[in-house]
N, C-alpha and C positions, 0 to 999 in steps of 0.2 A: 531514197524515199520518193513516193509518188507525189504528183502535184496536189496541192491543197487549194481549193476543193477539187474533188473528182466529179465527173459528170457522167450520168448513166441515162440512156434513153429507154423509156418504157412506153410501149404503144405509141411511138413517135414523139413523145414528149420528153424533153431533156430535163433531168432532175439534178440539182446541185447538192452534192454531199460533202460538207466540210469535215475535216478530220476531227474526230472526237476523242480518240485515244491512240497512244503509241506505247508499245511495250517491247520487250526483247523479242525481236524477229516477228513482230506483228503490228498492224495498224488497222484502225476502223474509221469509217466515214459514215455519216448519217444525215438524212434529210432533217430539216428543222422540225417537221411534224412526227419524226420517228418512224415513218411508214417504211423506209428503205434503209438498210444497213449494208455496207460494202466492207468486207473484211479480207485482208491479205495476211497469211500466216506462213511461216517457214519453220520446219523442224529438221534437225540434223541428228544423224546417228549413223548406223551402218548404211542407210540410204537417206537421200534428201527428199523431203516431201514439202511441196508448195501447194497451198490451198487458196483459191480465189473464190469468194462466196458472196452471194447476194441473199439477204433475208428480207422478206416482205411481210408487212403486218397491215391488216385492214379490219374494219368492223362491217359486218353484213348480217342480213336477216338469218335467223335460225330457221332451217327448213322444217323443224318439228314443232316450233312454238310460234303461233301467230303473234305478230307485233313485238317480238323479242329479237334484239340484235346482240351479237356477241363477237369477240375478237377472233380472227383467224390468222394463222401464220403459214408461210411456206418458205423454202430455201431452194436455191439452185447454185451448184458449185462444181468446180473443176479441181481435181487433184492431180498434180504432176509429181510422179514418184520416179526417181532416177538414182542410179548409183553415183558415187563421187567421181568415178572415172569411167571411161568407155564411150560416153556420148559427149559431144561438144555442146556448148550452149546453142549454137546454130541448129544442130540436129534436134535438140530438145524442143526448141521453138518450132521448127518445121514439123516435127511429129505431133506436137500439141495442136498446131494450127490445122493439121490434117483432120483431127477429130472435130474441132469446132466447125470447119468448113463442111465436113460430111453431114453434120447435124443440120446445117443451114441449107443444104442442097436437097432438091426434089421432095420437099415436105417431110424429110426424115425426122425432124424434131416433133412435128405433129403426129407422125406415126408412132414414135416412141412414147409420147405422152398418152396416146390412145391404147397403149399396151402391146403394140406390135414388137416383134423381135426378129 
């Protein structure tokens, strides 16, 4: 089990996320205001799938209605899908880190968010 609480930095500001639920192969952590939820889940079958997910919630102005605010949500997640055999944990870690590092380099994440492929 991961440490409780978890800490996530958003725009350079560390946010504390205490554990709010634990289930079979899953756990969720959330900020006290409910703005950020961090979920880790594992599913097992012919392949193993591990999902690490951040969900964000905020209230902001509605661009179509003056003076009206409404809730908005977004999610960012990584899915690691691998067979039960054939790759070591070290290889799975290295391969996943390669993806995360590639997004972080040379503005690639910004480019992807902008619709480049």
